[in-house]
C-alpha positions in Angstrom: 0.0 0.0 0.0 1.5 3.3 -1.1 2.6 5.7 1.7 1.8 3.2 4.5 3.8 3.4 7.7 5.8 0.4 8.9 8.3 -0.2 11.7 8.6 0.1 15.5 10.5 1.9 18.3 11.8 5.0 16.6 12.5 3.2 13.3 9.3 4.0 11.4 9.2 4.4 7.7 6.8 5.6 5.0 6.7 3.2 2.1 7.3 4.8 -1.3 6.4 1.8 -3.6 6.9 3.6 -6.9 10.3 5.1 -6.1 12.3 3.0 -8.5 9.7 2.3 -11.1 11.1 2.2 -14.7 9.8 1.2 -18.1 9.9 -2.6 -18.2 10.1 -2.6 -21.9 13.3 -0.6 -21.9 14.8 -1.7 -18.5 13.4 -5.1 -17.6 14.1 -6.9 -14.4 13.7 -10.4 -13.1 15.1 -10.9 -9.6 16.3 -7.7 -8.0 18.9 -9.1 -5.6 21.1 -6.5 -4.0 21.8 -2.8 -3.8 24.7 -0.6 -2.7 25.3 3.2 -2.7 28.5 4.9 -3.9 30.0 8.0 -2.2 28.5 10.1 -4.9 25.0 9.0 -3.9 24.3 6.8 -6.9 22.5 3.5 -6.1 23.6 0.3 -7.8 21.1 -2.5 -8.1 22.2 -6.0 -9.2 19.7 -8.3 -10.9 19.8 -11.4 -13.1 18.2 -10.0 -16.2 21.0 -10.0 -18.8 19.6 -7.0 -20.7 20.9 -4.9 -17.8 22.4 -6.7 -14.8 23.2 -3.5 -13.0 20.7 -0.6 -12.9 22.2 2.6 -11.6 19.6 4.9 -9.9 19.8 8.5 -8.9 18.6 9.3 -5.4 15.2 10.4 -6.7 14.5 7.0 -8.2 15.2 8.0 -11.8 17.5 6.0 -14.1 21.1 7.1 -14.3 22.5 4.2 -16.4 22.6 0.5 -16.9 25.3 -2.0 -17.7 26.1 -5.8 -17.6 24.8 -8.5 -19.9 27.0 -11.5 -18.9 25.9 -12.3 -15.4 23.0 -14.8 -15.6 23.3 -15.8 -12.0 24.0 -12.3 -10.6 23.3 -12.5 -6.9 25.6 -10.7 -4.5 26.9 -7.1 -4.7 29.4 -5.4 -2.4 31.2 -2.0 -2.8 34.6 -1.3 -1.4 36.8 1.8 -1.3 40.4 1.1 -2.1 42.7 4.1 -1.7 39.9 6.5 -2.7 38.5 4.5 -5.6 35.4 2.4 -5.3 35.0 -1.0 -6.8 32.1 -3.5 -7.0 32.2 -7.2 -6.3 29.6 -9.4 -8.0 28.9 -13.0 -7.1 27.4 -15.1 -9.9 25.8 -18.4 -8.9 25.6 -19.7 -12.5 29.1 -18.7 -13.6 30.4 -19.9 -10.2 32.6 -16.8 -10.0 33.3 -13.6 -8.1 33.9 -10.7 -10.4 35.5 -7.4 -9.3 34.6 -4.4 -11.5 34.8 -0.7 -11.8 31.6 1.3 -11.1 30.9 1.4 -14.8 31.4 -2.3 -15.3 34.9 -2.9 -16.4 36.1 -6.3 -15.1 39.3 -6.2 -13.2 39.5 -9.6 -11.6 37.6 -12.9 -11.8 37.8 -15.5 -9.1 36.8 -19.0 -10.2 35.9 -21.9 -8.0 38.3 -22.7 -5.2 40.2 -25.6 -6.6 42.7 -25.3 -3.7 40.0 -26.9 -1.5 39.8 -30.6 -2.1 36.1 -30.7 -1.3 35.4 -29.0 -4.6 35.6 -31.4 -7.6 34.5 -28.8 -10.1 33.0 -25.4 -10.6 29.5 -27.1 -10.4 30.1 -27.4 -6.6 30.5 -23.7 -6.1 27.6 -21.3 -6.0 28.9 -18.1 -4.3 26.2 -15.8 -2.9 28.1 -12.9 -1.2 31.3 -11.1 -0.5 32.7 -8.8 2.1 36.0 -6.9 1.7 38.2 -6.2 4.7 40.2 -2.9 5.2 43.4 -4.7 4.0 41.7 -5.9 0.8 41.1 -9.5 1.9 38.0 -10.9 0.2 35.6 -13.1 2.1 33.2 -15.2 0.0 30.1 -17.2 1.2 29.3 -20.3 -0.9 25.7 -20.1 0.1 24.2 -22.3 -2.6 27.2 -24.7 -2.9 29.2 -26.4 -0.2 28.5 -23.8 2.5 32.1 -22.7 3.2 33.3 -19.2 3.9 36.5 -18.7 1.8 39.1 -16.0 2.4 41.4 -14.6 -0.3 43.9 -11.8 -0.2 43.4 -8.7 -2.4 45.2 -10.4 -5.3 42.7 -13.2 -5.2 45.1 -15.7 -3.7 43.5 -18.3 -1.4 44.2 -18.0 2.3 41.8 -20.3 4.2 38.3 -21.6 4.5 36.0 -22.7 7.2 32.4 -23.8 8.0 30.7 -26.1 5.6 27.3 -27.6 5.9 26.4 -29.0 9.3 24.7 -28.6 12.6 27.6 -27.5 14.7 28.0 -23.9 15.9 30.7 -23.2 13.3 28.8 -24.8 10.5 26.0 -23.5 8.3 22.8 -24.2 6.6 22.7 -21.7 3.7 25.6 -19.4 4.4 23.9 -16.7 2.4 25.5 -13.4 3.4 28.5 -11.9 5.2 29.6 -8.4 6.5 32.5 -6.9 8.2 31.4 -5.6 11.6 33.5 -2.7 12.8 31.2 -1.6 15.6 33.3 -3.0 18.5 36.2 -1.2 20.1 38.0 -4.5 20.3 38.3 -4.7 16.5 36.5 -6.1 13.5 34.7 -9.4 13.2 32.7 -11.2 10.6 28.9 -11.4 10.8 27.6 -14.3 8.7 24.1 -15.5 7.8 23.1 -19.1 8.4 19.7 -18.5 6.8 17.9 -21.7 7.3 19.0 -21.8 11.0 17.5 -18.3 11.5 20.8 -16.9 13.0 23.6 -14.6 12.4 27.0 -16.2 13.4 30.0 -14.2 14.4 33.6 -15.2 13.6 37.0 -13.7 14.0 38.7 -12.4 10.8 40.6 -15.7 10.8 37.4 -17.8 11.0 37.2 -18.7 14.7 33.7 -19.0 16.0 32.6 -16.4 18.5 28.9 -16.8 19.0 25.5 -16.2 17.3 22.5 -13.9 17.2 19.2 -16.0 17.1 16.5 -14.4 15.0 13.6 -17.0 15.3 11.2 -17.1 12.4 13.4 -14.9 10.2 15.2 -16.2 7.1 17.6 -13.3 6.7 19.6 -12.9 3.5 22.6 -10.8 4.5 23.5 -8.5 7.4 24.0 -4.9 6.4 25.8 -2.7 8.9 25.2 1.0 8.9 26.3 3.1 11.9 25.4 1.3 15.1 22.7 -0.8 13.5 22.4 -4.1 11.6 19.8 -4.3 8.9 18.5 -7.4 7.2 16.0 -8.4 4.6 14.0 -11.5 5.6 13.0 -13.1 2.4 10.7 -15.6 4.1 9.4 -16.0 7.6 8.2 -18.9 9.8 9.3 -21.5 7.3 11.5 -21.6 4.2 8.4 -22.7 2.2 6.2 -19.8 3.1 6.1 -17.7 -0.1 5.5 -14.0 0.0 6.1 -13.7 3.8 9.1 -11.3 3.9 9.9 -8.2 6.0 12.9 -6.4 7.4 14.8 -6.5 10.6 16.8 -3.7 12.3 19.1 -4.6 15.2 20.6 -2.1 17.7 24.2 -1.8 19.0 23.4 -4.6 21.4 22.3 -6.9 18.6 18.7 -6.8 19.7 15.9 -6.4 17.2 14.3 -2.9 17.7 12.2 -2.7 14.6 10.7 -5.1 12.1 9.1 -3.2 9.2 6.4 -5.4 7.7 6.5 -7.8 10.6 5.2 -8.3 14.1 6.7 -6.1 16.8 9.9 -7.6 18.4 9.2 -8.9 21.9 11.9 -10.1 24.2 11.7 -12.2 27.3 15.1 -11.6 28.9 17.5 -12.1 26.0 15.1 -14.4 24.1 13.4 -13.0 21.1 9.9 -14.3 20.4 9.5 -15.8 16.9 8.4 -13.2 14.3 6.2 -13.4 11.3 4.9 -11.1 8.5 2.2 -8.7 9.7 1.6 -6.6 6.6 1.9 -7.2 2.8 4.4 -4.5 2.4 7.0 -6.9 0.9 7.0 -10.2 -1.0 10.5 -11.5 -0.9 12.9 -8.7 0.1 16.5 -9.7 -0.5 18.6 -6.8 0.6 18.6 -3.4 2.4 20.6 -0.4 1.3 20.8 2.5 3.8 21.5 6.1 2.8 22.9 9.0 4.9 19.4 10.0 6.0 18.6 6.6 7.3 16.2 5.9 4.4 16.1 2.3 3.1 16.0 0.9 -0.5 14.7 -2.7 -0.8 15.3 -4.9 -3.9 13.2 -8.1 -4.0 13.7 -11.6 -5.3 11.0 -13.6 -7.1 8.5 -10.8 -6.8 7.0 -10.5 -10.3 9.5 -8.1 -11.8 9.1 -5.4 -9.1 11.6 -2.6 -9.0 13.1 -1.6 -5.6 11.0 0.1 -3.0 12.1 3.0 -0.9 11.3 3.4 2.8 11.6 7.0 4.0 12.4 7.3 7.7 9.8 9.4 9.6 11.1 8.8 13.2 
């Protein structure tokens, strides 16, 4: 519903559903997977329509430019500043590759499947879903639709280590879908990693040692997005992984407690235990990512949602 209000506890937003609407005959989309913002304020949306894998929006929702026709499995998008120049990192689940590009799409580096790891017999075993780039240039890749490892490379793309894999243990994953560098602690950075089908975010050292987890019962979160003191996440489905059209957003505070759930039931804690959450309004279908701008407004691309363009949530509180 246009201009509806969603959210809780000081994180309330007006939904601007037509913000990114474009002409589907000229700029078609299929799955709108992820979105990042450059220093200049341009918004880069990654999708898997090979007429235009990357749609570049102006802040007002108008089209700036498009590029990319060779990423049929375009899925994950990260942006990283390297000595004053910004670069994009694309994960492609069909190409089984991670691709580093300039902001206008020139490819600079392609990382294929990690043949250094004996578990991988071929590229068919590798379906990378996300990257996170450390301050020293190290590249962390989540193989969310493959063998469920987190794989660390240096800035040159040379293999360093891997950990995780599919399993029930605390340091294992079930759909290691997303990853982020968490610099909010004074003790130094750590990795915040999605285990989507377990409804948790897991924390690791930068070398892969397990530190703990943040339970998010009922929420199948795609990737953590850290902005200021908060963690944002798109929940593509809720209650069960087979509940279509049941998505919403989560916003966690500096203590990693959910403070607002736009489109979902209000977060309720008993002590440190969060009650299971579920969709409360039909604001979203399958949100896949959250992009946060300098005003705290949110931009939401959605997977498997009938060719919908991204939605804007304008913060009112």
